[in-house]
C-alpha positions as CSV (number, residue, x, y, z in Angstrom):
1,X,-16.3,-16.7,21.3
2,X,-14.7,-13.9,19.5
3,X,-16.1,-10.4,20.3
4,X,-18.1,-8.7,17.6
5,X,-19.4,-5.2,18.2
6,X,-22.3,-3.6,16.5
7,X,-22.8,0.2,16.9
8,X,-25.1,0.4,19.9
9,X,-24.7,-3.1,21.3
10,X,-22.1,-5.9,21.9
11,X,-22.7,-9.6,21.6
12,X,-20.8,-12.8,21.2
13,X,-20.7,-14.9,18.1
14,X,-18.7,-18.0,17.1
15,X,-16.0,-17.3,14.6
16,X,-17.2,-19.4,11.8
17,X,-15.5,-19.5,8.4
18,X,-17.9,-19.7,5.4
19,X,-17.7,-23.0,3.5
20,X,-17.0,-21.0,0.4
21,X,-14.0,-19.2,2.0
22,X,-10.4,-19.8,1.3
23,X,-9.6,-23.5,1.9
24,X,-7.6,-24.2,5.0
25,X,-7.6,-20.5,6.2
26,X,-7.7,-19.9,9.9
27,X,-10.8,-18.3,11.5
28,X,-8.9,-15.2,12.7
29,X,-6.7,-12.6,11.0
30,X,-3.1,-13.8,10.9
31,X,0.2,-13.1,9.1
32,X,1.2,-15.2,6.1
33,X,4.8,-15.4,7.4
34,X,4.8,-15.2,11.2
35,X,8.5,-14.7,11.7
36,X,10.7,-11.7,11.0
37,X,14.4,-11.4,11.2
38,X,16.0,-8.8,13.5
39,X,16.9,-5.5,11.9
40,X,15.4,-6.4,8.5
41,X,12.9,-4.9,6.2
42,X,10.0,-7.2,5.5
43,X,6.6,-7.4,3.8
44,X,4.2,-8.1,6.6
45,X,1.2,-9.8,4.9
46,X,-2.0,-10.0,6.8
47,X,-4.6,-12.6,5.8
48,X,-8.3,-11.8,6.2
49,X,-10.1,-15.1,5.7
50,X,-13.8,-14.0,6.2
51,X,-16.1,-11.2,7.0
52,X,-18.1,-10.4,10.2
53,X,-20.8,-12.9,10.8
54,X,-21.4,-13.3,7.0
55,X,-21.1,-9.6,6.2
56,X,-18.6,-8.2,3.7
57,X,-15.4,-6.5,5.1
58,X,-15.4,-2.8,4.2
59,X,-12.5,-1.6,6.2
60,X,-9.3,-3.0,7.8
61,X,-7.4,-1.0,10.4
62,X,-3.9,-2.1,11.7
63,X,-2.1,-0.6,14.6
64,X,1.7,-0.8,14.2
65,X,3.8,-1.7,17.3
66,X,6.9,0.0,18.4
67,X,9.9,-1.6,16.7
68,X,8.1,-1.9,13.3
69,X,9.1,1.4,11.7
70,X,9.3,3.2,8.4
71,X,6.0,1.5,7.4
72,X,4.7,1.8,3.9
73,X,1.4,0.0,3.1
74,X,0.6,-1.5,-0.3
75,X,-2.4,0.1,-2.0
76,X,-5.3,-2.1,-3.0
77,X,-7.5,-1.6,-6.0
78,X,-11.0,-0.4,-5.0
79,X,-9.9,0.6,-1.5
80,X,-9.0,4.1,-0.1
81,X,-5.8,4.1,1.9
82,X,-5.0,6.2,5.0
83,X,-1.9,6.3,7.1
84,X,-2.0,7.8,10.5
85,X,1.4,9.2,11.6
86,X,2.6,9.9,15.1
87,X,5.7,9.8,17.4
88,X,7.8,6.7,18.0
89,X,8.8,6.0,21.6
90,X,12.4,5.8,20.5
91,X,14.5,7.4,17.8
92,X,15.5,5.2,14.9
93,X,18.3,5.4,12.3
94,X,17.2,5.4,8.7
95,X,20.4,5.4,6.6
96,X,22.0,8.0,8.7
97,X,18.8,10.1,9.3
98,X,17.5,10.1,12.9
99,X,13.7,9.5,12.7
100,X,11.3,10.1,15.6
101,X,7.9,10.0,13.8
102,X,6.3,7.7,11.3
103,X,3.3,5.6,10.5
104,X,1.6,4.2,13.6
105,X,-1.7,3.0,12.0
106,X,-2.8,1.9,8.5
107,X,-6.4,1.9,7.3
108,X,-7.7,0.4,4.1
109,X,-11.2,1.9,3.7
110,X,-14.4,1.8,1.6
111,X,-13.7,-1.6,0.1
112,X,-15.9,-4.6,-0.3
113,X,-14.4,-8.0,0.5
114,X,-17.3,-10.6,0.4
115,X,-17.5,-13.1,3.2
116,X,-17.1,-15.7,0.5
117,X,-13.6,-14.6,-0.4
118,X,-10.2,-14.3,1.2
119,X,-7.6,-11.5,0.7
120,X,-4.3,-10.1,2.0
121,X,-3.2,-6.7,3.1
122,X,0.5,-5.9,2.9
123,X,2.7,-3.4,4.9
124,X,6.4,-3.0,4.2
125,X,8.3,-2.0,7.3
126,X,11.6,-2.5,9.2
127,X,12.0,-4.5,12.4
128,X,14.4,-2.4,14.4
129,X,15.8,-2.6,17.9
130,X,13.7,-5.6,18.9
131,X,15.3,-8.6,20.7
132,X,15.1,-12.0,19.3
133,X,12.3,-14.1,20.8
134,X,10.0,-11.0,21.1
135,X,6.6,-11.2,19.5
136,X,5.3,-8.0,18.0
137,X,1.5,-7.6,18.2
138,X,-0.4,-5.8,15.4
139,X,-4.0,-5.2,16.7
140,X,-6.5,-5.3,13.8
141,X,-10.0,-3.9,13.6
142,X,-12.1,-5.5,10.8
143,X,-15.2,-3.4,9.9
144,X,-18.2,-4.8,8.0
145,X,-20.6,-1.9,7.7
146,X,-22.0,-1.3,11.1
147,X,-20.4,-4.5,12.5
148,X,-16.9,-4.5,14.0
149,X,-14.6,-7.4,14.8
150,X,-11.6,-6.6,17.0
151,X,-8.6,-8.9,16.7
152,X,-6.6,-7.2,19.5
153,X,-6.1,-9.7,22.4
154,X,-2.5,-10.2,23.5
155,X,-1.4,-12.9,25.9
156,X,0.3,-11.8,29.1
157,X,4.1,-12.6,29.3
158,X,4.4,-16.3,29.6
159,X,0.8,-16.9,28.6
160,X,-0.6,-19.0,25.8
161,X,-1.8,-17.0,22.8
162,X,-3.7,-20.1,21.5
163,X,-6.2,-19.7,24.2
164,X,-7.3,-16.2,23.2
165,X,-10.6,-15.8,21.4
166,X,-9.7,-12.7,19.4
167,X,-5.9,-12.8,19.2
168,X,-4.0,-9.9,17.6
169,X,-1.8,-11.1,14.7
170,X,1.8,-11.7,15.9
171,X,5.2,-11.5,14.3
172,X,7.9,-13.4,16.1
173,X,11.3,-11.7,15.8
174,X,14.2,-14.2,15.2
175,X,17.9,-13.7,15.3
176,X,19.5,-12.5,12.1
177,X,22.5,-14.0,10.3
178,X,24.1,-10.7,9.8
179,X,25.1,-9.2,6.4
180,X,23.4,-6.7,4.2
181,X,19.8,-5.8,4.9
182,X,17.9,-6.1,1.7
183,X,15.5,-3.2,2.4
184,X,16.1,-2.0,-1.1
185,X,14.2,-5.1,-2.3
186,X,11.4,-5.1,0.2
187,X,8.5,-3.5,-1.6
188,X,6.9,-0.2,-2.3
189,X,6.1,3.0,-0.6
190,X,2.7,4.8,-0.2
191,X,2.5,5.8,-3.9
192,X,3.5,2.3,-5.0
193,X,7.1,3.3,-5.8
194,X,9.5,2.6,-3.0
195,X,11.7,5.4,-1.8
196,X,11.7,7.3,-5.0
197,X,13.1,10.8,-5.1
198,X,11.3,13.6,-6.9
199,X,13.7,13.9,-9.8
200,X,13.1,11.7,-12.9
201,X,15.5,10.9,-15.7
202,X,14.6,12.6,-18.9
203,X,12.7,10.4,-21.3
204,X,11.6,11.3,-24.7
205,X,9.4,14.4,-25.1
206,X,6.1,13.8,-27.0
207,X,4.1,16.7,-28.4
208,X,0.3,16.7,-29.0
209,X,-1.2,20.0,-30.0
210,X,-0.3,22.5,-27.3
211,X,0.8,19.7,-24.9
212,X,4.4,18.5,-24.2
213,X,4.7,15.2,-22.3
214,X,8.2,14.4,-20.9
215,X,10.3,12.7,-18.2
216,X,8.3,9.5,-18.3
217,X,9.4,6.7,-15.9
218,X,8.1,3.7,-13.9
219,X,9.5,1.8,-10.9
220,X,10.9,-1.7,-11.0
221,X,8.4,-4.1,-9.3
222,X,9.7,-6.4,-6.6
223,X,8.7,-10.0,-5.9
224,X,5.1,-10.2,-4.7
225,X,4.3,-6.7,-5.7
226,X,1.0,-6.7,-7.7
227,X,0.9,-3.0,-8.7
228,X,3.3,-0.6,-10.3
229,X,3.7,3.2,-10.3
230,X,4.3,5.6,-13.2
231,X,5.2,9.3,-13.6
232,X,5.7,12.0,-16.2
233,X,5.3,15.8,-16.7
234,X,2.7,17.6,-18.9
235,X,3.2,21.1,-20.0
236,X,0.3,23.0,-21.6
237,X,1.8,25.7,-23.9
238,X,-1.6,26.8,-25.2
239,X,-4.3,29.2,-24.1
240,X,-7.0,26.5,-23.6
241,X,-7.4,24.2,-20.6
242,X,-7.1,20.4,-21.2
243,X,-7.6,17.3,-19.1
244,X,-6.0,13.9,-18.9
245,X,-9.0,11.7,-18.8
246,X,-7.6,8.1,-19.0
247,X,-4.5,6.0,-19.3
248,X,-4.1,2.5,-20.8
249,X,-1.1,0.1,-21.3
250,X,-0.7,-3.3,-22.9
251,X,1.5,-4.1,-19.8
252,X,-1.4,-3.9,-17.4
253,X,-5.0,-4.9,-17.2
254,X,-5.9,-1.4,-15.9
255,X,-4.1,1.9,-15.3
256,X,-5.6,4.3,-12.8
257,X,-4.8,7.9,-12.1
258,X,-4.2,8.5,-8.3
259,X,-3.6,11.4,-6.0
260,X,-2.0,11.3,-2.6
261,X,-2.4,14.0,0.0
262,X,-1.4,14.4,3.6
263,X,-3.4,16.4,6.1
264,X,-3.2,16.4,9.9
265,X,-0.7,13.6,9.8
266,X,-3.1,11.4,7.8
267,X,-2.0,10.4,4.3
268,X,-4.8,9.5,1.9
269,X,-4.7,8.1,-1.6
270,X,-7.6,8.1,-3.9
271,X,-8.4,7.4,-7.5
272,X,-9.1,10.4,-9.7
273,X,-12.0,9.1,-11.8
274,X,-12.4,12.5,-13.5
275,X,-8.7,12.7,-14.5
276,X,-6.3,15.6,-14.0
277,X,-6.9,19.1,-15.2
278,X,-4.0,20.6,-17.3
279,X,-4.6,24.4,-17.2
280,X,-3.6,26.7,-20.0
281,X,0.1,27.7,-19.5
282,X,0.5,25.3,-16.6
283,X,2.9,22.4,-16.0
284,X,1.6,19.4,-14.1
285,X,4.0,16.8,-12.6
286,X,3.1,13.2,-11.8
287,X,5.6,12.4,-9.1
288,X,6.0,10.3,-5.9
289,X,3.7,11.1,-3.0
290,X,1.5,13.3,-5.2
291,X,-0.2,12.6,-8.5
292,X,0.8,9.3,-10.1
293,X,-0.3,6.4,-12.3
294,X,-1.2,3.0,-10.7
295,X,-0.7,0.0,-12.9
296,X,-3.2,-2.8,-11.9
297,X,-3.1,-6.5,-12.9
298,X,0.4,-6.2,-14.3
299,X,1.1,-9.0,-16.8
300,X,4.9,-9.1,-16.3
301,X,6.5,-7.3,-13.3
302,X,8.5,-4.2,-14.4
303,X,12.2,-4.8,-14.4
304,X,15.0,-2.2,-14.3
305,X,16.1,-1.3,-17.8
306,X,12.8,-2.3,-19.5
307,X,10.2,0.1,-20.9
308,X,6.5,0.4,-20.3
309,X,4.3,1.7,-23.2
310,X,1.3,3.8,-22.2
311,X,-1.4,5.7,-24.1
312,X,-2.6,8.9,-22.5
313,X,-6.0,10.2,-23.5
314,X,-6.5,13.9,-23.2
315,X,-9.9,15.7,-23.5
316,X,-8.7,18.0,-26.3
317,X,-5.3,16.8,-27.5
318,X,-6.5,13.3,-27.9
319,X,-4.4,10.2,-27.6
320,X,-0.6,10.4,-26.9
321,X,1.7,7.4,-26.9
322,X,4.5,7.5,-24.3
323,X,7.3,5.2,-23.3
324,X,8.2,5.0,-19.5
325,X,11.7,4.1,-18.6
326,X,11.8,1.5,-15.8
327,X,14.2,2.6,-13.0
328,X,15.4,0.6,-10.0
329,X,13.2,0.1,-6.9
330,X,15.2,3.0,-5.3
331,X,15.1,5.2,-8.4
332,X,18.8,5.3,-8.8
């Protein structure tokens, strides 16, 4: 029986998948693709097929093994995202930069995934310095309110993982065929816009009352990426405060305003439901790893060279139409 813990006591329960759950899914948390090529950047996609004894999943925590580095989780609508950073055991090369620290745990929090449904949680990362034939274990803690299911068992060397009751998801590392590593096409970073620098190309400047909106751009979306990121700069030339209260676009079912902050090596991203204040005489930049737009339910993935129309609604200046230039996934 898989181990399920409730705060205050521990008891065993059979891992039963609800009849209404995703057809054919396994009873435990696994990877969609269970192999990863040596020295490649991948999208590690975890499958969560059910809740905890019928209860909805409210948090998913994933510990990242040594050898899976430069990790960037994919945000999920309705979930708060945290990234715990720490030291690697080794130093890794990232395009000439020597990197000793990075993400060691990812947490999707305060969500609500019914036991009747199935979902995936995605982390982009690079498999580095791992021998072919090695299996990397990603211990997962699945929280359902006050109930916790730990998927953290790892078979001893030479042991059979199929005999474990609560196995940790595994990625088997296989030999690569050489050639260019396509990490530029692997996904997105914490703000939903992979590897983007702070500088944005100048787009058209739009004026509305005392406000000037400029430098609008979005990121090209990659295969399997369900959300997109957008940025621009707002300058308030007036003597009265204003506020960006909402954003919409015909290119997406929903556009949210997000903020990302890092404190004590923990990176958090949250939706700003009250919008963004634009103080009198101030300039506010929406840029990677800070304030940004998050495009949800994108109808057609953004491609480099395209444009994305958005409508910004300000408390005092009213509605402003802006066109975002779509850059490459690397922002070049």
